[in-house]
Each structure stands twice: as structure tokens, then as C-alpha cells.
N, C-alpha and C positions, 0 to 999 in steps of 0.2 A: 119660197113656196111653203104652204102649210099642209100638214098631213094629219089625218086622224090617227094613223099608226105608222110605225117604221121600226125596222130591226137595226139594232146596234150589235156588231160582232167584231172580234179581233181574230185575224186569220194568219196562219203561217203554213204554207204548203198543204192546204186542204185539197185532197184529190177530188172531192165531190162538190166543190164550191158551186159550179154551175147548176147542178141538180138541186142543191140547197136553195139557191135564189129562185129558180124557176118554180119549184114546188110551192114556196111561200108566196110567190107572185100569184100563182093559181088560186090559192085560198084567200087572197085579198090583201096581202101585205103591200103597202103603197110605195115604200121606199126603203133603201138599205144604206146604212152608214157602216162602211167596211174599213177597219183599220188593218193595214198590211204591215205585219211585224216581220219584215225582212224575208219575205218569201223568195225562194231561189228564182222563180219566174215572177217578176213584179206583177201584182194583180191588175194594175192599170193596163199592162201589156196583154195579159191573159184575157181580161174582160173588155176587149176592144170593140166588140159588136155594138151597134147603136142601141140595141135593146138594153144592154147593161149600162151604157153611158147615160141613158135616159133614166134608169131606175136606181142607180147606185152613185154614191159619193165615196171615193176611195182616198183615204188619208194614210200617209206613211207614218209609222211609229217605230223607232229603232231602239234596240237594247233588250235586255232580258227583264222578265217579270213586269211586263207593261200592261197586263190585262186591266187592272184597276185604274191605271192612268187613262187608258182608252175609254173605259166606261164612264168615268167621272167627267172627262172632257166632253163626251157625247151628251151626257145628261145636262151639263152646264150650257151647251150650245144648242140644245133643242127645247129649252123651256118655253120659248115663245112661238115655236112653229110645229111642234109635234104634241098631239094630245096623249097618245099612248106609245111609250117606247118599250119595245120587246128586246130584252137583253139576253141573248142566247149565243151559243157557239155554233160553228159551222157543221157540227155533227149532230145537231139537235133539230128535230122536226116536230112542229106543233101539229097534233092530230085533234081535230074538232069532231066530236061524236054526235052533237045535237044541232049544229049550225052549219049553214051552207058556206059562210065566209066569216072571216075573222072580225069584221066590223059588226056584224050581227051578234057575234059572241061577246065582244067587248061592250056593246050597248047594254048588256045585262048587268054590267058593273059600273055604270056611269056615275053612281053616287059614291064610288070608292076611289082611293088614291093609288093603290097598288094591289096587284093580284099575283098569287103564287101558283104555279103549275108544277105538279110532281113529275119526276122522271119515270119512265119505264125503260129499264136497261136492256139493250140488245147486245148479244155476244158475237162470237166469231163465226157462228153457224158451221164450225169445225173446218173452216178453210185455212189451209197453210199459206197459200200464196194469194196475192192481190187478184181481185176479180174484175173482169171487164163488164161494162154496162152499168145499170143503175144500182145504187146502194140499196134502195128499197126492194129491189128484186133479189139481190144476192144475200141479204142478211135478214133472215126471217125468224131466227130463234131468239127468244127473249126470256127475261126473268118471269116467274110465275105470278108476281104481284108488283104493284107500284113501289118505287124506291122512295125513301123518306126525303131525299133532297128535292128542293124546289128550284125553279128559275123564275125570274120576276118580269112581269109586264107592269110598268109604272107610268104615272103621269109626271113627267119631269119637273113641272112647275111646283110640285109639292115635295120633291126629293131634296133632302139636306146634303146627303153624301151616300156613297156606296163603299162599304168597307170590305166586302167579300163578293165573290162572283155570283152569289145566289140571292142576296138580300139587300134591300136598300133601307136607309133611314128616312122616314117621312115625318111630317109635322103632327099628324093625328094617327097614333098607333092602332086605334080601333078601326081604321079604314083600310087596313091591310088584310086581305082575306084570301081564302082558297076558292076553288070554283063552286063550292057549295055555300059560299058566303060566310064561312066560319073564320073568325079572326085567327091570324097566325102571327108569330112573334119572333121568328128567326129563320135560318136557312133550312130547317127541317119541319116537315109536316107529317104527322103520323095518321091524320084523319084520312080515311079512304075516300078520295074524291076524284077518281079517274073516270067517272061515269059521264062527265061533260067534256073535258078536254085533258090531254096529257101530252108530255113531251117525250117523244121517242128518241132516246139517246143512243146513237150508234157509237158506243164508247171505244171499242178497240178494233173491230172488224177482223181481218185475217191476221194470222201470226206475223206475216211480213209487214202489214200495215202497222201493227202494234210495235214492232221493232223500230220502225221509222218514227213513230210517235215518241218513243222513249228517247231517241237521238235528238229530236227537236227540242226537248225540254218542256217544262210546264209554264204556261202563261202567267199564272198568278204568283208563283214563287220560283226562286232561283235554286231549284232542286229537281233532279231527274227522277222519273219513275223507275221502278224495277219490274222486270218481267215476272208475273206470277208463275209459280211452278205448275199450277193447275189451270193454265189459261183457258183451255178449251172447255173446262167445266164451269166457267163463269158465265152466267146469264144465257145459258143455252137450254133452258128448262122446257120451253114449249114453242110451237110454231105460231107466229102471228103474221098473217098476210093481209091485214086490213089496208095498210098503205099501198101495198102492191096492187091489190084488187081494185082500189078506188082511184089511184092516181098514176099508176105506171103508164097506161096508155096516153093519158093527158100530158104527162111530162115528155114522153117520146114524141108526141105530136108537135109540141112546142119546139123541141130540139130540132126536129125535121124542118119545121117552118122557118126557124132562124138559120138553118144550115150551118150548125156549129158542131164541133166534136167535143166529147167529154172524156175525161180520164184516158 
């Protein structure tokens, strides 16, 4: 099968995986390539509903520091059947500010080979313990401005390799742009371009979630995170309820329709 767009992600024990898939399905993501990095509950078992079987390919990948191996494997194997590959994590939600769906958004960049979207970092919302329900309902506090890190949406047929989780190497460097069509040349973009689309990065969530994240280790490198001393002061500057207001009811409706449980 051929797709205009698809998500590639590597997952290990992501509590909000179903919400991540359903949300992106609602905004028009056509398919998901999910690399299961030794989740305690195998993702194939967890995503056993026909909806997920239809929309997801789940590949097992074992060992530590497998993020780049997963991404490069996905890029290599989608060159002929995916036009745009969206390379993000399971705690990252693309928010489109000017388009009804992601294909309309991507059509604006049809003459480019890769597109960088900046993060907007979300914090703990001062929660100590894990929260029931949707992530986008429970975590509303975020940073006051966009983060300089980008994540990439690329055309796999033009990608030479991917050396870090944020940025790909393409054949024509001047065809790698941000959402305002300004050329970018690395994993950081200082240009303010969150007016069209941005990635909401639910980085740590509750203190309990963050402690579990530290124990899991980091996907790109064989090194554990450390709990910041000022954890609740990170990325909790202001309330942002755009996703909640625009998509909470739609996600809940789909969950009810599928008759599935989340977290």
C-alpha cells in the first residue's frame, strides 16, 4: 500500500499510546510504523483491536539505544510507498493551526524534501501522581514560547541518512525548511514559526511518570536521565488548552466507538 503520509515512532511502555494514535488518525495521519522496543506488554498484544491492526505495522526491535536504528530502517523501507514520513515520539502531538488535516498542511510544502516543526514543551502541570484519562486533558501547562528543537517530516526517497532524532540528511540542503519556508540546517531552529504548526511535546508529565521514564532509559543513547531538582518549575509557565478544546471530545468519541480502554 502507498500512503501520502505516515508516522514512524519507537515506543517503550508509553502510557498514552492509544491516545497518540487516535489523535493523529483524526487529523489525517494515514498509517503508523511502530517499533516496539521491549515494552513490558507487547504492543501487538496491546493494540489488538481491528482499528489498530488496520492502521499500524508493529515491528519488534530489541536492545538499548535503538532509536536511530529504528528510524533509519523505517526511512529505508518507506522510500517507495510513503511520500511524507513523520518522525516523532509517542509523547509528541502535531497541532495544526491553519489546516483542517495534515495532508492539506503538507501540500503547502510539496516542492520541499524535508520540513522541521518546533517543539512546544509541556510540563507536569504540578501533578505528583499519574493521571487517569486523556493526556491532553490533564497536562495543560506549557512553556511560554516555542523550543528551539525541531522534529522532522521528510520525503524518504530524498533522505540519505538520519544521524540524530531531530534532523535528517537530504540531497538538497536548501529544500529543508520550517513551516514558514525558511531554510534550516540542523536540529535547532531559532526562527519563530509556531503560527502554522507546532509539536506539543508532553515531555515528563507527572512526577511519577517522569520517575518511570528515567528507569526506562533513553532511546537514542545508553545513558539514563536524571530527575531535575526543580522538576515542577519546568515548562509550567502558562495554560494552553487548545488541544483539549479542539480534540478531547473527538478522541473520547472514537474511544467509545472502538470500545477500548486507555491507560
